[in-house]
C-alpha positions as CSV (number, residue, x, y, z in Angstrom):
1,M,-9.3,-1.7,21.8
2,G,-9.9,-1.1,18.2
3,L,-8.5,0.3,15.0
4,E,-7.7,3.6,16.8
5,K,-5.1,1.7,18.9
6,L,-3.4,0.4,15.7
7,I,-3.4,3.9,14.2
8,E,-1.9,5.2,17.5
9,L,0.9,2.6,17.3
10,A,1.5,3.6,13.6
11,G,2.1,7.1,14.9
12,K,5.3,5.8,16.4
13,I,6.8,5.3,12.9
14,E,9.3,8.1,12.6
15,N,9.6,8.0,8.8
16,E,6.8,10.4,7.7
17,E,6.1,8.7,4.4
18,L,5.9,5.2,5.9
19,R,3.8,6.4,8.8
20,K,1.4,8.1,6.4
21,K,1.1,5.0,4.2
22,T,0.6,2.7,7.1
23,I,-2.1,4.9,8.7
24,E,-3.8,5.3,5.4
25,I,-4.2,1.6,4.9
26,L,-5.3,1.0,8.5
27,K,-8.0,3.7,8.1
28,D,-9.3,2.2,4.9
29,I,-8.3,-1.4,4.4
30,K,-9.0,-2.2,0.8
31,L,-7.6,-4.1,-2.2
32,T,-7.1,-1.7,-5.0
33,H,-6.3,-4.2,-7.8
34,P,-9.3,-4.6,-10.1
35,E,-9.1,-8.4,-10.0
36,F,-9.7,-8.3,-6.2
37,Q,-12.6,-5.8,-6.3
38,S,-15.2,-8.6,-5.9
39,Y,-13.8,-9.8,-2.6
40,E,-16.0,-9.0,0.4
41,R,-14.4,-7.3,3.3
42,E,-15.3,-8.0,6.9
43,N,-15.2,-5.2,9.5
44,P,-11.7,-5.5,11.1
45,E,-13.3,-5.1,14.5
46,N,-15.3,-8.3,13.9
47,V,-12.6,-10.5,12.4
48,R,-12.0,-13.7,14.4
49,T,-9.5,-16.0,12.8
50,P,-8.6,-19.6,13.4
51,F,-5.0,-20.6,14.1
52,I,-3.6,-24.0,14.7
53,V,-1.2,-25.2,17.5
54,N,-0.4,-28.9,17.6
55,D,-3.3,-29.8,15.3
56,T,-5.8,-28.0,17.6
57,V,-7.6,-25.0,16.3
58,G,-8.0,-21.8,18.4
59,I,-9.7,-18.5,17.5
60,R,-8.2,-15.1,17.9
61,E,-9.4,-11.5,17.5
62,L,-7.5,-9.7,14.7
63,I,-7.3,-6.3,16.4
64,I,-6.2,-7.6,19.8
65,H,-3.7,-10.0,18.2
66,T,-2.2,-7.2,16.0
67,T,-2.0,-4.8,18.9
68,V,-0.3,-7.2,21.2
69,V,2.2,-8.4,18.6
70,T,3.1,-4.8,17.6
71,E,3.6,-3.7,21.2
72,A,5.7,-6.7,22.0
73,C,7.8,-6.1,18.8
74,I,8.5,-2.6,19.9
75,K,9.5,-3.7,23.4
76,I,11.8,-6.4,22.1
77,A,13.4,-4.0,19.6
78,E,14.1,-1.5,22.4
79,L,15.6,-4.3,24.6
80,I,17.8,-5.5,21.7
81,E,19.1,-2.0,21.1
82,K,19.6,-1.2,24.8
83,R,21.1,-4.5,25.9
84,L,22.8,-5.9,22.8
85,G,23.7,-2.6,21.1
86,V,22.2,-3.7,17.8
87,K,20.2,-1.3,15.7
88,V,16.7,-2.4,14.8
89,D,14.7,-0.6,12.1
90,K,11.7,0.1,14.3
91,D,9.8,1.9,11.6
92,V,9.9,-1.2,9.3
93,L,9.2,-3.5,12.3
94,I,6.2,-1.4,13.4
95,A,4.7,-1.1,9.9
96,G,5.2,-4.9,9.3
97,A,3.7,-5.9,12.6
98,L,0.7,-3.6,12.1
99,L,0.1,-4.9,8.5
100,H,1.1,-8.6,8.7
101,D,-2.4,-9.9,9.2
102,I,-4.5,-6.9,8.0
103,M,-5.8,-8.7,4.9
104,K,-7.5,-11.4,7.0
105,V,-10.5,-9.0,6.6
106,Y,-10.9,-10.7,3.2
107,E,-9.8,-14.2,4.1
108,F,-12.1,-14.8,7.1
109,K,-15.8,-14.1,7.9
110,N,-17.4,-15.3,11.2
111,G,-14.2,-17.2,12.0
112,K,-14.4,-19.3,8.8
113,P,-12.4,-19.1,5.5
114,T,-14.1,-17.1,2.7
115,G,-12.6,-19.4,0.1
116,I,-10.5,-16.8,-1.8
117,L,-7.5,-18.2,-3.6
118,L,-4.8,-16.0,-2.1
119,D,-4.1,-16.0,1.7
120,H,-3.8,-12.8,3.7
121,S,0.0,-12.7,3.3
122,A,-0.2,-12.8,-0.5
123,L,-3.0,-10.3,-0.6
124,A,-1.1,-7.9,1.7
125,L,2.1,-8.4,-0.3
126,A,0.3,-7.5,-3.5
127,E,-1.5,-4.5,-2.0
128,L,1.6,-3.1,-0.2
129,Y,3.7,-3.5,-3.3
130,K,1.0,-1.6,-5.4
131,R,1.1,1.2,-2.8
132,D,4.9,1.4,-3.0
133,F,5.8,0.2,0.5
134,P,9.5,-0.5,1.0
135,Q,10.6,-4.1,0.3
136,E,11.7,-4.5,3.9
137,V,8.1,-4.1,5.0
138,L,7.0,-6.5,2.2
139,H,9.5,-9.0,3.5
140,L,8.1,-8.9,7.0
141,V,4.5,-9.4,5.8
142,I,5.3,-12.4,3.5
143,S,7.7,-14.1,5.9
144,H,5.9,-13.7,9.2
145,A,4.2,-17.1,9.0
146,A,7.5,-19.0,8.1
147,P,8.4,-21.7,7.3
148,S,7.6,-20.6,3.8
149,T,9.3,-20.1,0.5
150,N,10.4,-16.8,1.9
151,P,11.6,-17.3,5.4
152,P,12.7,-14.3,7.6
153,R,16.0,-12.9,6.4
154,T,16.3,-9.7,8.4
155,L,16.4,-9.0,12.2
156,E,13.1,-7.2,12.0
157,A,11.5,-10.2,10.1
158,V,12.9,-12.6,12.7
159,I,11.5,-10.6,15.6
160,L,8.0,-10.4,14.0
161,H,8.0,-14.1,13.1
162,Y,8.9,-15.2,16.6
163,V,6.7,-12.7,18.4
164,D,3.7,-13.8,16.2
165,S,4.5,-17.4,16.9
166,L,4.9,-16.8,20.6
167,F,1.5,-15.1,20.8
168,A,-0.1,-17.9,18.9
169,L,1.0,-20.2,21.7
170,V,-0.2,-17.7,24.4
171,E,-3.5,-17.3,22.7
172,F,-3.9,-21.0,22.4
173,G,-3.2,-21.4,26.1
174,I,-5.7,-18.8,26.9
175,S,-8.4,-20.4,24.7
176,Q,-7.7,-23.8,26.2
177,S,-8.1,-22.4,29.7
178,L,-11.4,-20.7,28.8
179,K,-12.7,-24.0,27.3
180,K,-11.8,-25.8,30.6
181,E,-13.6,-23.1,32.6
182,E,-16.7,-23.4,30.4
183,E,-16.7,-27.2,30.8
184,K,-16.5,-26.8,34.6
185,E,-19.4,-24.4,34.6
186,K,-21.5,-26.8,32.6
187,K,-21.0,-29.6,35.2
């Protein structure tokens, strides 16, 4: 599973302009502002990022995490529409889910922070704003890791935030199980 899977998921965005912009950034993840040109970019296929659950650090693969979160967001949106009769802007949700962590390619290298001043959410917000993404997508990206100064304020942002949080717990559980298996094998 690699970037091609993320691009395939972006193909589900019905709005042609949003789909094109999302695919463009996935195919060539870069920061276009001159002030960020010195930042080194990790290959997204190699990005492993730390996350914290209950003061314990786990490691996740960026591409797998983004794929799972996006697919789950789509399924939940479909369920909300079908069972609750509430319209979800799936285009905004898919774009936000695909791009919420994409700038971690600048924030982490070999599972360790690179030391840049802005985190992945702020970098993504700046880049997506510069590329004229709709404010609804910007909101998902900046609010996904709530609580923050900009908590989720739309249904789509709430879905992404809780799906992202849920999978942090799932990924944490998996990493803890793997650690226990490794410890058993060492004995």
